[in-house]
C-alpha positions as CSV (number, residue, x, y, z in Angstrom):
1,M,29.1,-0.4,-13.7
2,Q,27.4,-0.2,-17.0
3,L,24.1,1.8,-17.2
4,D,22.1,-1.3,-18.0
5,D,23.5,-3.1,-15.0
6,I,22.6,-0.2,-12.7
7,K,19.0,-0.1,-14.1
8,K,18.7,-3.8,-13.2
9,M,19.7,-3.4,-9.6
10,P,16.8,-4.4,-7.2
11,I,16.9,-1.1,-5.3
12,K,13.1,-1.1,-4.7
13,S,13.5,-4.4,-2.8
14,L,15.5,-2.4,-0.2
15,A,13.0,0.5,0.0
16,K,10.1,1.1,2.4
17,D,6.6,1.4,1.0
18,N,6.7,5.2,1.3
19,C,10.2,6.6,0.7
20,W,12.5,8.9,-1.1
21,V,15.4,8.0,-3.5
22,F,18.3,10.2,-4.4
23,L,20.3,9.2,-7.5
24,W,23.6,11.0,-8.0
25,N,24.6,11.6,-11.6
26,V,26.9,13.6,-13.8
27,Q,26.4,15.6,-17.0
28,K,26.9,12.6,-19.2
29,Y,24.0,10.7,-17.6
30,I,21.6,13.5,-16.6
31,F,18.9,12.5,-19.1
32,E,19.2,8.8,-18.3
33,S,18.8,9.2,-14.6
34,K,15.0,9.5,-14.9
35,S,14.8,6.1,-16.7
36,V,17.1,4.6,-14.0
37,L,14.7,5.7,-11.3
38,E,11.7,4.4,-13.3
39,N,13.5,1.0,-13.9
40,W,14.0,0.7,-10.2
41,G,10.2,1.3,-9.7
42,F,10.2,4.8,-8.4
43,K,8.5,8.0,-9.7
44,Y,10.7,10.9,-10.8
45,L,10.0,14.2,-9.0
46,C,12.8,16.7,-9.8
47,M,16.5,17.3,-10.3
48,G,18.8,18.9,-7.7
49,A,22.4,20.1,-8.1
50,W,25.5,20.3,-6.1
51,E,27.8,23.2,-7.1
52,K,31.3,22.1,-6.2
53,T,33.2,25.0,-4.6
54,F,37.0,25.3,-4.9
55,G,38.8,22.6,-2.8
56,K,41.3,20.0,-3.8
57,S,39.3,19.4,-7.0
58,A,36.6,21.8,-8.1
59,G,35.6,20.3,-11.4
60,Q,37.2,18.9,-14.5
61,P,37.9,21.4,-17.2
62,M,36.5,20.1,-20.5
63,F,35.7,21.9,-23.8
64,G,36.3,25.3,-22.2
65,F,33.9,24.7,-19.3
66,R,34.6,23.9,-15.7
67,W,32.3,20.9,-14.9
68,N,31.9,21.7,-11.3
69,A,28.4,20.3,-10.7
70,E,26.9,16.9,-9.9
71,F,23.2,16.3,-10.1
72,I,20.7,14.4,-7.9
73,A,17.6,12.9,-9.5
74,I,15.0,12.9,-6.8
75,G,12.3,10.2,-6.8
76,Y,9.8,8.6,-4.5
77,N,7.7,5.5,-3.8
78,N,4.0,6.0,-3.0
79,T,3.7,9.1,-0.7
80,P,6.7,9.8,1.5
81,D,6.1,11.1,5.0
82,F,7.6,14.6,4.3
83,W,5.8,17.0,2.0
84,C,6.9,20.3,3.6
85,K,4.3,20.2,6.4
86,G,5.8,23.2,8.2
87,K,9.3,21.8,8.1
88,K,12.4,23.5,6.7
89,L,12.5,23.3,2.9
90,I,15.4,21.4,1.3
91,P,17.1,23.4,-1.5
92,L,17.4,21.9,-4.9
93,I,20.7,23.6,-5.5
94,F,23.4,23.9,-2.8
95,Q,27.1,24.6,-2.6
96,A,29.7,22.5,-0.8
97,E,33.4,21.9,-1.1
98,N,34.6,19.0,-3.3
99,I,36.8,17.0,-0.9
100,R,37.8,14.0,-3.0
101,H,36.7,12.4,-6.3
102,S,33.2,11.0,-6.1
103,Q,32.7,11.7,-2.4
104,K,29.4,13.3,-1.7
105,P,29.3,16.2,0.7
106,D,28.2,15.8,4.3
107,K,26.1,18.9,3.9
108,F,23.8,16.9,1.5
109,Y,23.3,14.1,4.0
110,K,22.4,16.6,6.8
111,M,19.9,18.3,4.5
112,I,18.0,15.1,3.8
113,E,18.2,13.3,7.2
114,P,14.9,15.0,8.4
115,L,13.1,12.9,5.7
116,G,13.2,9.8,7.8
117,Q,15.0,7.4,10.1
118,D,15.5,4.5,7.7
119,R,18.4,5.4,5.4
120,I,20.7,3.5,3.2
121,D,23.6,4.8,1.1
122,I,24.3,2.6,-1.9
123,F,27.8,2.8,-3.3
124,A,28.9,4.5,0.0
125,R,32.5,5.5,0.4
126,Q,32.4,5.7,4.2
127,K,30.3,4.6,7.2
128,R,27.8,7.2,8.4
129,K,26.1,7.4,11.7
130,G,22.3,6.7,11.4
131,W,22.7,5.1,7.9
132,D,23.0,1.6,6.6
133,V,25.8,1.7,4.0
134,W,26.7,-0.6,1.1
135,G,29.7,-0.2,-1.2
136,N,33.1,-1.7,-2.0
137,E,34.8,1.0,0.1
138,V,33.0,0.3,3.4
C-alpha cells in the first residue's frame, strides 16, 4: 500500500477508548511512522526496535550496512490500562530470529500480550490464539 493510503485507514474505529497501538516500520519510513499514528488519531509515545538475529534472513545488505532491524512506533489512545504498575517492564529493544520476510517474531506478541485481552493484528500473516487477525494471508 502507498503511505497515504495507510494514513487514511480507519484504524481508530477498531480501537478501544483506552488502548495501545504498535506500528511496524522499516528504516525508509521511520520518520513517517509518527505521522501515520497521528493520522489514525493516536498519540505517539516512543520507538522500539527488533534486532534480527541470524536465521534464514538476517537483514538486507545495502550500502555497506546490514539492515537487520525493524522498528515499532508505539502509540496510545487516551490512557491505556498498563502504565508499569508493578508489572514486568516491556523492553524497547529486543532480539529474535528472523524466520521469514515480513513475519514478526512470536517473542514480540508474547511481550505485549499482558497489555490487554482485546487484540487485533492488522496485516497479519497467520492466525494467533487470543488475537483477532486481519490480512490477505489469513
